[in-house]
C-alpha positions in Angstrom: -46.1 -46.6 33.3 -44.4 -49.5 30.9 -41.6 -48.1 29.3 -42.0 -50.0 26.2 -45.2 -48.6 25.1 -43.9 -45.5 26.0 -41.1 -45.6 23.4 -43.3 -47.7 20.6 -46.0 -44.0 21.1 -45.5 -42.7 17.6 -45.6 -39.2 18.3 -42.3 -40.0 20.3 -41.0 -42.3 17.9 -41.1 -39.2 15.6 -39.5 -37.1 17.9 -36.8 -39.1 18.5 -36.3 -40.7 14.7 -35.7 -36.9 13.8 -33.5 -36.4 16.8 -31.1 -39.2 15.4 -31.1 -38.5 11.4 -30.2 -35.0 12.6 -27.4 -36.1 14.7 -25.8 -38.4 11.4 -26.8 -36.2 8.9 -24.7 -33.6 10.9 -21.7 -35.7 12.3 -21.7 -36.9 8.5 -21.5 -32.7 6.9 -18.9 -32.5 9.9 -16.7 -35.2 9.1 -17.1 -34.4 5.6 -15.7 -30.3 6.1 -12.6 -31.4 8.7 -11.3 -34.7 5.9 -11.2 -31.2 3.3 -9.9 -28.9 5.5 -7.1 -31.6 6.7 -6.3 -32.2 3.3 -6.0 -28.3 2.8 -3.9 -28.0 6.0 -1.0 -30.4 5.3 -1.0 -29.0 1.4 0.2 -25.9 2.8 2.3 -27.2 5.7 4.5 -28.0 2.5 5.0 -24.2 1.4 7.3 -21.4 2.7 6.9 -17.5 2.5 10.3 -17.5 1.2 9.8 -20.1 -1.8 6.2 -18.8 -2.6 7.3 -17.0 -5.4 9.6 -20.6 -7.0 6.6 -22.3 -6.0 3.4 -20.2 -7.1 2.5 -22.6 -10.2 2.6 -25.1 -7.7 0.2 -23.8 -5.3 -2.1 -22.0 -8.0 -2.6 -25.4 -10.1 -3.5 -27.4 -7.2 -5.8 -24.8 -5.4 -7.7 -23.9 -8.8 -8.3 -28.3 -9.5 -9.6 -28.8 -5.6 -13.4 -27.9 -5.6 -13.7 -27.4 -2.4 -11.6 -23.9 -2.0 -11.4 -23.0 -6.1 -13.8 -20.6 -5.9 -12.5 -19.1 -2.9 -8.8 -18.9 -4.4 -10.0 -17.8 -8.0 -11.6 -14.7 -6.4 -8.5 -14.5 -3.5 -5.9 -14.6 -6.6 -7.3 -11.1 -8.1 -5.6 -9.6 -4.9 -2.7 -10.7 -5.0 0.5 -8.5 -5.7 3.6 -9.8 -7.4 7.6 -8.6 -6.9 8.0 -7.2 -10.3 11.0 -6.2 -11.8 12.5 -4.6 -14.8 15.0 -5.0 -16.8 18.2 -2.5 -17.4 21.0 -2.7 -19.8 24.0 -2.4 -18.4 28.2 -2.0 -19.7 28.8 -4.8 -22.2 25.2 -4.9 -22.7 24.3 -7.0 -19.8 20.9 -7.6 -18.6 20.2 -6.7 -14.7 17.0 -6.7 -13.0 16.4 -4.3 -10.4 13.0 -4.7 -8.3 10.2 -2.2 -9.0 9.7 -1.9 -5.2 12.1 -2.2 -2.4 9.3 -3.5 0.2 7.3 -6.1 -1.6 9.6 -8.7 -2.2 7.1 -11.5 -1.9 3.6 -12.0 -3.0 1.6 -10.3 -1.0 -2.3 -9.2 -0.9 -3.8 -6.1 -1.2 -6.9 -7.8 0.9 -6.7 -9.9 4.2 -7.1 -13.6 3.2 -9.4 -14.0 6.0 -11.9 -12.1 3.5 -11.9 -15.1 1.2 -10.9 -17.9 3.3 -13.8 -17.2 6.4 -16.4 -19.5 8.2 -18.8 -19.5 4.8 -16.5 -20.3 2.4 -14.5 -22.8 4.0 -17.7 -24.7 6.0 -20.9 -23.1 6.0 -21.3 -23.2 2.5 -20.5 -26.6 1.9 -23.5 -28.2 3.4 -27.2 -27.4 4.0 -25.9 -25.3 7.1 -29.6 -24.0 7.6 -31.4 -26.7 8.1 -28.7 -27.7 10.8 -29.6 -24.7 12.7 -33.7 -25.3 12.1 -33.2 -28.7 13.9 -33.5 -27.8 17.1 -36.5 -25.7 17.0 -38.0 -27.9 14.5 -37.4 -30.6 17.8 -38.9 -28.1 20.4 -42.1 -27.4 18.2 -43.0 -31.2 17.9 -43.2 -30.9 21.4 -46.3 -29.1 21.6 -47.7 -29.9 18.4 -48.3 -34.2 19.7 -48.9 -32.7 23.2 -52.2 -30.8 22.1 -52.7 -33.3 19.4 -52.7 -36.6 22.0 -54.8 -34.4 24.7 -57.5 -33.6 21.6 -57.8 -37.4 20.6 -57.8 -38.1 24.6 -60.7 -36.0 24.9 -62.6 -37.3 21.8 -62.9 -41.0 23.7 -64.3 -39.7 26.8 -67.5 -41.8 26.8 -69.6 -40.9 29.7 -72.9 -43.0 28.5 -72.4 -45.3 31.7 -70.7 -45.3 34.8 -67.8 -48.1 34.0 -67.5 -46.5 30.6 -66.7 -43.4 32.3 -64.7 -44.8 34.6 -62.5 -46.5 31.8 -62.1 -43.1 29.4 -61.3 -41.1 32.6 -58.1 -43.9 32.9 -57.3 -43.8 29.3 -57.4 -39.9 29.4 -54.8 -39.7 31.9 -52.7 -42.2 30.8 -52.9 -40.1 27.2 -52.2 -37.0 29.6 -49.1 -38.2 30.5 -47.6 -40.0 27.2 -48.4 -36.4 25.8 -46.8 -34.6 28.8 -43.2 -37.1 27.7 -43.8 -36.3 24.4 -43.1 -32.6 25.4 -40.4 -33.4 27.5 -38.7 -35.8 24.6 -38.9 -33.2 22.0 -37.2 -30.3 24.4 -34.6 -32.7 25.8 -33.9 -33.8 21.7 -33.5 -30.0 20.9 -31.0 -29.5 24.0 -28.9 -32.6 23.6 -28.7 -31.8 19.9 -27.9 -27.8 20.4 -24.4 -29.1 22.9 -23.6 -32.4 20.6 -23.9 -30.1 17.4 -21.6 -26.9 19.0 -19.0 -29.3 20.4 -19.0 -31.5 17.2 -18.6 -28.2 14.9 -15.8 -26.6 17.3 -13.7 -29.5 17.1 -14.4 -30.8 13.8 -14.9 -28.1 11.7 -13.9 -24.2 13.0 -10.1 -25.9 14.9 -9.2 -26.9 11.6 -10.5 -23.6 9.8 -8.5 -21.5 11.9 -5.1 -23.7 11.2 -6.1 -23.3 7.8 -6.9 -19.2 7.8 -3.1 -19.3 10.0 -1.3 -20.8 7.0 -2.8 -18.7 4.7 -1.8 -15.7 6.3 1.7 -16.5 7.0 1.8 -17.5 3.4 0.7 -13.9 1.8 1.3 -10.6 3.9 -1.6 -8.3 3.9 -0.5 -4.9 2.2 -2.9 -2.1 1.6 -3.4 -0.9 -1.9 -2.6 2.7 -1.1 0.5 1.7 0.4 1.6 0.2 -2.6 0.8 3.0 -4.5 2.9 5.0 -2.5 5.5 2.9 -2.3 5.7 3.0 -6.6 5.1 6.9 -6.2 8.2 7.3 -4.0 10.2 4.8 -6.2 9.1 6.5 -9.1 10.3 10.0 -7.6 13.4 8.2 -6.8 14.1 7.8 -10.4 13.0 11.4 -11.9 15.7 12.4 -9.5 18.3 10.8 -10.2 17.1 11.0 -14.3 17.7 15.5 -13.6 21.1 14.5 -12.3 22.0 12.6 -15.4 20.2 15.4 -17.3 22.9 18.4 -15.8 26.0 16.1 -16.1 25.3 15.1 -19.6 26.6 18.5 -21.4 29.9 18.2 -19.2 30.3 14.5 -20.0 30.2 15.3 -23.2 32.2 18.1 -23.5 35.0 15.6 -21.9 34.1 12.8 -24.0 34.7 14.9 -26.9 37.7 16.7 -25.9 39.2 12.8 -24.9 38.1 11.7 -28.5 39.8 14.7 -30.2 42.9 14.6 -28.6 43.1 10.9 -28.8 42.2 10.4 -32.3 42.3 14.1 -34.3 46.0 15.3 -32.7 47.8 12.0 -34.0 46.3 12.4 -37.1 47.3 16.4 -37.8 50.7 15.2 -35.9 51.4 12.7 -39.0 50.1 14.7 -41.8 52.2 17.8 -40.5 55.0 15.4 -40.4 54.5 13.7 -43.8 54.2 17.8 -45.2 57.7 18.5 -43.9 59.4 15.6 -45.3 58.1 15.8 -48.3 59.5 19.6 -48.2 62.3 18.1 -47.4 62.6 15.9 -50.6 61.9 18.9 -53.2 64.8 21.0 -51.6 67.1 17.9 -51.8 65.9 17.2 -55.3 66.5 20.9 -56.1 69.6 21.1 -55.3 70.9 18.0 -57.0 69.1 19.4 -60.6 70.9 22.6 -60.0 68.2 25.0 -59.0 65.9 27.3 -60.6 63.9 30.6 -59.1 60.7 28.8 -57.4 63.2 26.7 -55.9 64.6 30.0 -54.3 61.3 30.6 -53.7 60.4 28.0 -51.4 
């Protein structure tokens, strides 16, 4: 059979056109995903876990402004646990800062980052992924549809009115049967070829870059369970309560020492000076009395 006649058959053209359009749409969407994932990956490479505390505003503003990952980042940001500190006033009214938890030193998350930055949020939700998954089924279904349609049309053209027309119509029937069979072959072959191209393209263009981004995100934010973090805070609270109890127990003794020290340093010298002044005044009064001849009151003193 002439190949030109085969490829000009309308059912075959429909199957081939559906295959080509689906391939173009699939590759176009996968290129779009790869482009955005590469941008995200290159951006995350600029950050390290150690300096994330100081550059969190930078990464927050960029991810929030990027429409590709803004929704996933907004949900993930609510699970972050920052390294909080409390201000303590020391000697000379100087403020010192003490970490609330000894284990939470970096920005951590109570939920695995892969829960938010997953295949659905980074790839399949960015285009009509369900349509791509149904393309092989559509192509396969076109095979039986056009095959039986061609057979029905061919049977309708059979003419038994004369021997010559019978021979001609039977010959046309056999040719139509061959084309009808080829429609199913093209349909099933296109479906298998689309599956192979789609799976290979998906893994190389989308999934590979998604895994790289997930790996960087997991390295930036350590995963810590909320129960562990609360237990750590409880432990630190118990340590502080224990220190407070020791401080309260030592307070009376410290107050006594401070009071004795204050009396010895301030009150005792004052009393000594006072007694010294009284004695000096008494001595001067006696000297004045002697010079004036003295009296009975002076003799009493």
